[in-house]
N, C-alpha and C positions, 0 to 999 in steps of 0.2 A: 498517387495513393501510397499510404504507408503499409508496410508489412510488419506484423508483430509475431515473433516466434516465441511460443510458449503455451502453457496450459492456462486457461482462464480461471481454473480452480487453484491458482497460485498467486504470487505477487503480480503476475501478468494482468490480473483483474484490475489493478489500479490504473494501468496504462490504457486498457480498453475503455474503462469508465471515463478517463480523462478525454480520450478521443471522441467518445460519445458526447460528452459535455461540450467539447469544442466543435462538434458537428463536422469532423474531418473524416474523409473516406479512408478505410483501412481494410485489410484482410488479416485473419489470424491463421498462422500455420501451427497446428497443434504439435507440441513437442514437449518431451520431458527433459529435465536437466541432464546434461552430458550426452544427449541423443545426437544422432547424425545431423539433423537439421540445425541444431544449436551449434555444434562444433564447427559446422561449415562457416559460421559467422563470428564465433567467439571461442578463443582458446580456453577461457575459463569454464565454459560449458554451463554457465548459469542462465536461468531464464528470469525475465524476458530479455529479448533482443529486439531492437527496433531497426528496421531497414528503411532508409529515406534516400532513395536513389543510391548514390555512391557512399552515403554516410551510414555508418553502423554505430549504434549507441547501445551500451549494455547498462544494467542496473536500473531497477524500476524508477527510483527517484531521479536519477540522472536523465532518464528518458522523459519523465514527467516535466522536469524543469526545462529541458530542451524544447518540448512541444509547447508548453505554456508560454515560454519566452518567444518562441517563433510565431505563435498565433496571438500573442498579447491577450491571453485569456486565463482566468483562474489564478492570476499571480499579480503581485505588485511589480512595478517597473524596477529593473536592476539598478542599483546605485542609489536607491531612495531609502529613507528611514523606515518606510513601510515594508520594503523588501527585507531590510535587516531584521525587523521584528518577525516577519513571516519565516525567514530562514532560521531564526532562533527557535521558533516553535517547531519547525520541521525537524531540526536537530534534536530538540527535546523529545519529540515523539520517537525518533529513532533510538535515542539513548535510553529513555525510561520505559518504553513499551516494546518496540520491535526487537531490540537486542535481548530482552528478557524472554519474549515468546519464541524467538529463534533459538535461544539456548535450550528452552523447553523442548522444542521440536527435535533438536539435535540429540537430546538424551532420551527421546521416545522412539524415533524411527530413522533419523538421518545417519547417525554414527553407527559403525558396526557394533553389534550387541555387546561385545567384550569391552568396548570403550564407553558404554553408557553408564551413568551414575544415577540410578532411579531415586536415590535418597534425596537428591537436590530438587526433585520435581515439586513437592509441596511448597517449598520455599520460593520457587520461581513463580508459582501461581499467586502466592500471597503478595509478592513484590509487584507483580503486574497489576493486580486488583487494587492495591494500595495506591500505586501511581496513577491508575486510571481514575480512581475516586477523587484524588487530590486535583488532578488536572481538570476533570469535568466540573468540579465544584467552583472552578475559577472562571468558567465561561459566562460572559456577560451579555451575549447577543446570540442570535440564531447561528452565527458563524464564528469560528475560532478567531479570525482576524478582524472582526467588526461587522460591516454591513454587506460584505460580498463573500461568496463561496471562493475558496482558494485551495491550493494543493494540500495544505495541512488538513483540511476537512476530509478530503478523499482518503488521505492516509489514515486519519484517526478512525473513520468509519470502517475502513478495511481491516484495521488492527482489531477492532471490536468483533468483526465477523470471524477473524482468525481465532480469537479467544473463544468465541462461541463454538466453532467447529472443533476446537481442541478440548471442549468440555470443561472449560474453566468455570469457576463459580459465576453465578448470575451477575451481570454488570449492574452497577449502581443505577438507581432510577434517573439520576441526572444525565447519565450517559444515554440511557434508552430514550429519554425525552429529546435529547440533542440529536441522536442518530435517526429517529423516526422520519423526519421530513426528508432527509437525504435518501433513505431507502425507498421513499415514495416517488422520487424523481424519475422521470421517464428515461433519462440516460442510464441511471442505475438499474432500472428494471430491464432495459435492453441488454445490459452487461450481464446481469444475473441469469438471463435466459441462455447465455452462452457458456455457462460454467461447466457443462459436460465436455467442452472441447479442450 
């Protein structure tokens, strides 16, 4: 059984959702960044952390890649052109969406107040929404990578959730249409039910 250390109301959500999709047994140890439970397994103090027997993996996307590869689910096989395309999409999502919303979070509550630059916040919202609109206008099937759900789908839906909880402007209709079936999935619903942990 896997152990996931972190709060499901954070990037930990992605890992738990993936475990639900893969139908793998796990337990969540609720923990905040830099807390004792996290520091016991990661000097960085970041969440989530995955414990797999003697193996410790940190960073949500590293964990998701490890699990998907290990269980051959929600991913293309490593070393294939399909995996290269999947990785390119994952890196695009990290670059164009996650880095922007993370910078927004840093300047709203993460950084000490004296280091925050509130003047940058409207620009970050605009950039995120512009990138989300462009990306979702390119989607040609129910899934980002074609006919099957993959890691980038979980990442994109989670980033949309993050933007909504940060009170960003309403997502474009194309994104809402894309995300709706994912949010209706049983694995997603089981994960949402744990968000208070």
